[in-house]
N, C-alpha and C positions, 0 to 999 in steps of 0.2 A: 595426510598428503604432504610429499615431499615439493618444498617450492621450485627445486631443480625441474621439476617434472609438472609444475602447475601454470597454466597459462593465462599468466597476467603480466601483461606488456604496459608496467609502470612506466612514468616520466616525469620528469622535472620542470618541464614545459608548461606553461599555460597556454591554452591555444587561443588566438586572438578573437574566435567568435565567441567564445563562452563568456559570458558576463556575469551568471550568478553563480554562487561558489557551488553549488550542487552541480552544476555542470563541468565546472572546473576540474571538480575533485573525482568525478565520474569518469573523466577521460584520462585523467592522470593517474590514478588506482586500476586503468587498465579492465574499466567496468562495462563499457560500451564503445562502439564505433561507428560513427556517421555513414549513411548508406545515402542519405538524399536529405534535404531540407525537411527537418522534423520526422526523420525515419532512421533508425538506428538499430544495429546489432547490437544483441546482449552476451556479452562474454562472460566465462565460469565464475567470476567472483560476484557479478552481479546476478547471476542465476541462482548461487547459493541463497543470496539473502530473497530473492524473488520467492524460492521454493518456501524458504521460512515464514515470508508473508502468507504466502497463498494456505499455508498448513492450519495457520491460526486463523484465517478468515473460513475456511470450510469446516473446521472444527466448530466455530460459533454459529455457522449456519445449521450444521446440524444439529446442534442443541435447540434451536427454535422450530425445527421440523423441517426445515427446508431442505429440498431434495435436488441433488445436482444434475445437468442434463449439458448437452452441448450443442447450440444452434449454430446453424451453416452462417459463415462470414458473408456469403452472396444471397442477397435474397431478390426476389422478383418485387418487379415494381408495381406490379398488381396490388400486393397487398396494403403498399402505402398510399395507393389511390384510393383503395377501399377506406381507409380511415381520414383521407384528406391531408394527408401531410406531405404526399410525394412533390407538391410543387411549394408549397408553404414552407419546407424545411431549410431551405436556401442552399448556396452554393457550397456550403460546408458537405454537402452528401456526394459521394463519387457514384455519379451514375455510368453504367455501362450498358454496352450492347454487345450480344453474343454473336455467331455466325449465322444465326438465323434470324439475326434483326431483334432479338428478345429484348425487353427492357428489364435490366436488374440494377442493383445498387450493393456497395461495399457497406455493409453493416456499421453505421454511426450508432445506433441503439436498437433495442428488440422487444418494443411492445407490442408492435404490430406481429412478430413472429411467435412470439410468446401467446398471444390471444390468438393464433390460429393453430397452434397445437391445442390451446384448450378446446376451440369449437369442434374439432377432429374428434376430440376421444374422451372428453367429460360432458357426459348429457343428462347427470340426475345430481340434485342438490345434496344428495349424501354424501358424494365425493368432494364437498367443500368444506372447511377451506381450505386451498393447496396453494403451496408455495413452491416455486421452481426457480433455480438460481443456475449461472454459469460464471466461469472465468475463462476470457476469451478476448481476444486481439479484436479492434475496433479502429475504424479510420474514420476520422474527420478531417477535411481541406481546410484547415484553418488557413487564413488569410495571411498573415505573419506568424508563421511558427518560431517560437523564441525560447529561450532558458532550456535547451536540451529537452531533456524526456518530461520538464515540469510542462510544457505547452506545445508537444509533439504533434504529429499528424496521425501517426499510428502509435496504439497504445492498448495497455493489457487492462481489462477491466473486470470486475466481479459486479453483475447486473443480475438482480433478482426481481422476480414477478410474483404478485399475489393476487387470488380471486377467492372473494367472499361473498357469503349469503346476503347479507345487509350491511349498514353502515357502522353499527356497533360491532360487527366481527371485523370489520375493516381496520376501524380503531384500534382494536385490541391486536390486532397483526401490526398496525402501525409502531404501537408502543412497544411490543415485543422487538420488533427489528431495531427501534430506536436504543432499547436497554442494549441489543446485543453488539450494536455498531461501538458504544462507550465502552464495554467490557472488551471487544476487539483490539482498539486502540490501546486500553490501559494494558493488554497484553502485550504489546509491543513497547511498552514503555512511554508511552506517549500522554500528553494531555490535550484531548480534541474538545474544543468550543462548541456544542450545537448552537446553531444560529438560525432564527424564523427568515426563511429565507424565500425569492421568487421561484417558482417552477419553471418558469421559461418556456422553451420549447416542449416540455414534455407534456404541461399541462396540469391543471389540479387546483385543490385549494388548501392543502395542508402541506408544508413543506420545511424541512431542515437541512441544512449545510453542515458537515462537519469541519472543523478548522483548526489545524495543528498551528500551536502558537510557534511561530517563528519570526525575527527581526528583519527578515529579507522577503516576508510574505506580501502578496499583492493586495490581500485585503485589510482595511482597518476594522476592528471591531469594538465593541461599545458591550459590554456586558457586567453583569451582578457578579462581583467576586466570589460569591458564594460557589457560584460553579466549579470552583477550582477543588473543592472538599467535599462536593455533594455526592450523592450516591445516584447511581445511574435512573432510579426512578425518580429522584427527586429534580434532576437535569430538565427532565421534560416540562416543568412549569417555572424555570427560573429564567428570567427576562436575557437574552442575547440576540444583538443585531449587527448586521456590517452597516457602514456608516452611510450608505445611499439608502438604508433603509430606517433609518433612526428619524422619529418623529416625536418632537419635545410635547405635541399633544396627545398622545396616545402612551410614550415612555411612563411605565409606574415607576420609575426612579428617576429622580433630576441626572442630566448629564454629567453635571461636576462628582458626581457619587458612583459614577460608574468607571469600570477598569476599562483602558485604551490600549490594545495591542494589535500588532501584525500577526496575520494568519494566513495559511495556505489551506485551500479547499482541497480536502482528500476523500469526502463522500458525500452523498447528496441522497434523501430519501423523499419520496412525494405519494400523495395520496390523490387519485384522480377519478373515482366514482365509475361510472360506466362509458368515459370518454371513449374508449376503445372496444368495449366489449359490444356496445350498441352499435355502431358502424359497420362492424364485421359481422353483426349478427351473430355473436357468439353467447349463447344461453345456455340453461339447464331447465328442466323441467321441476318445479316445487312440490311438495307434498300435495297438490291439487290439481296438478298436470298443467299448470300455466307456467308462460315463459318466466325464467327469473336471470336477468342480465346482472352478473356477478360486478361487484365494486373491487376495483383492482387499485393496486399500488405499486410502485417502481423503487428499487433500492439499488444504489450503485457505490463502490467503492472504487476509485483509481489505483490499481496496484502497481503500475510503473509510476504514477506519478507520485505515489505514497513514498518509493525510495528516495525520489529525490527529495521528499520536503522531510523525510527522518534527516536526510544529511543537513538540508537546510537549520535545522532545530538543534542539529548536536554534531559540532565540528569545532575544532578551534584553527590558529594560524598553522600547525603541523599537519592536519588533515580530518578525516573522518573519525568519528567518536561512534560505534556502532550501538545502540542499544543490546544488551547480550540476547534477547529472544528471537532477533531477526539477524544478528552477527552471523557473516559466511564461516566464522571459523569460533569455538570458543577462546581458544589458546593458540599463540605463535610461539614457537622455540625457537632462539637466535643464537645460532653458534657463532660467535664472534671470531673464532679462530678454527676455520675449518681444517686447518693444516696439523693442529694440535690433536695427538692421538686421544690425550685425556679428554679433551674438551667435546672431540667425536663421541668418546664412548658415552660419556655422561649425558651428552644432547640425546644421544640414541636410547639409552637406558631411560629418559625422560619421555621421551617421543612414543616407545613401545608400551610403557605402563599407562601413560595420562590416554592414548588412542583407543584403549579397552574401553573408556567411558565417557569419552569428550571428543570433540571434533579439534583436530589439532592440524597447524599449518607449520610443519619444521622447516625454516630457513637453512638449508644445506647448501645453500650458493656460495662459490668461490669469488665472493666482491668485497668491496671494502666494509671496514665496520661501519662507517658513515653510511653507506647505500643502504645496508640492513636496519640500521637503525630510522633511517629516513622512510623507507618503504613501509615498515612497520605501524609507525606513526599514520601514515598516510592513508594505509587501506584501514585502520583503526580496530581490528581485533580487539576485544575488551582487555586481554591478559596477555603480556609479554614475559617469558620465560627466557633470561638471558645469560647465557654461558659464556663468561670469558676467563682468561688464563689465571688474572690476578686473585679474582673470587674462589675460583677453582682449588686453587694452591690452599685456599681456607676453608676448604669444605663448603662452600657457598654459592648458591647461584641467585640472582636476582628477579623478584618476581614484581613487576610494574603493571599498575592497575592504568590503562589509555584515559580513563575518564578524570581520574584524580590527580594523575601522575605520582600516585605516592609508589615508592619502592620499599619493599621487604628484603633482607638477606634471611634467607633460609637454606637448609641442607636440600641436596637433591631428594632425599625420602621424604621431607617437610613437605614438599611442592607435590609430590606423587600424591600424597596423601590428601592434601588440599582438596585435590580434584577428580580423584578417584572415592574419596570416602563422604567427605559432607559437601563436596562442591563448593562453589564461590556463593 
């Protein structure tokens, strides 16, 4: 992609309403544009990151047998009246009436709709267990939207729903999803702390939040340090809670021996039994022809929130530092002297060769050297190939690692080999 043709309206100015660093950097990097309070348009740079995250999430869901669907964003109120949540959910739910005065709502979550799909089409225990998930937009009318997409009203979410024959099967699914989430976040280059959690409005009695460590996080975590190096299987039994749930009487480890960090919640999983299947009369027939109400669970990842959380956990005073797995591009080529024929030739040669194997953003714009370097650091692409007159005369270009700031002097051929043969 040529930067001259790429829509990324970068800015040097920090918007006055942006308090947290992720909000500031997402606006400055040209990733989002505010539509209304807590509602944003997502621009090309952000979409490239979002698509990388979605691909990882979808791949990990497929590995555990969860099948992708797409629920409607508008739901009939009747479903929520059946479950008893229509009145209890609160003002966060956006309620709507159509031209026929029918009652609807904009989806804040989809337990009822998933259960309705189940009761329409699944009638035998032989089809259990069943796991469905979607990646879709939701709306919750937050009383005080803030921190950009971190706590917006409209957000993209992966939400999954499971149906099992009994508690043992439901517990096995829960553990499978738990392990999958650990792997999902690790693939994104993140450390996720699974903490014992309050199920809140979803309901249930087995619940974990997944918190990304970040100095600017809203939550304070108390956790056993073994979590940082434990396998996904081990993490399920290692102690971790948010500060509001810490109890010195029940904690297995003294408070002074626990690690304390700030975290940002990016995922939440719940087991809630028959909380929804029974009120909606969603059952199958067992081997004896009796009604069997499936044991259910719900599993969410905040996709759009995760993008902000990654920035909060990975940035410096110059801009974003994207983990390689979710970076919008693998490499950016900076031609510092666009008017110089030799620099143009070398930069174009690098671009054409590396683009055959990797995603490349070639900054071919006719702007100042300072602006190009500042934009490259702001956008945070993992590797910068810097083409300048002085180094080209020596047969070299600079290869800069955005995360470490380490710079190597290499020939153009060496750089091409680095990114097309062995990679980074």
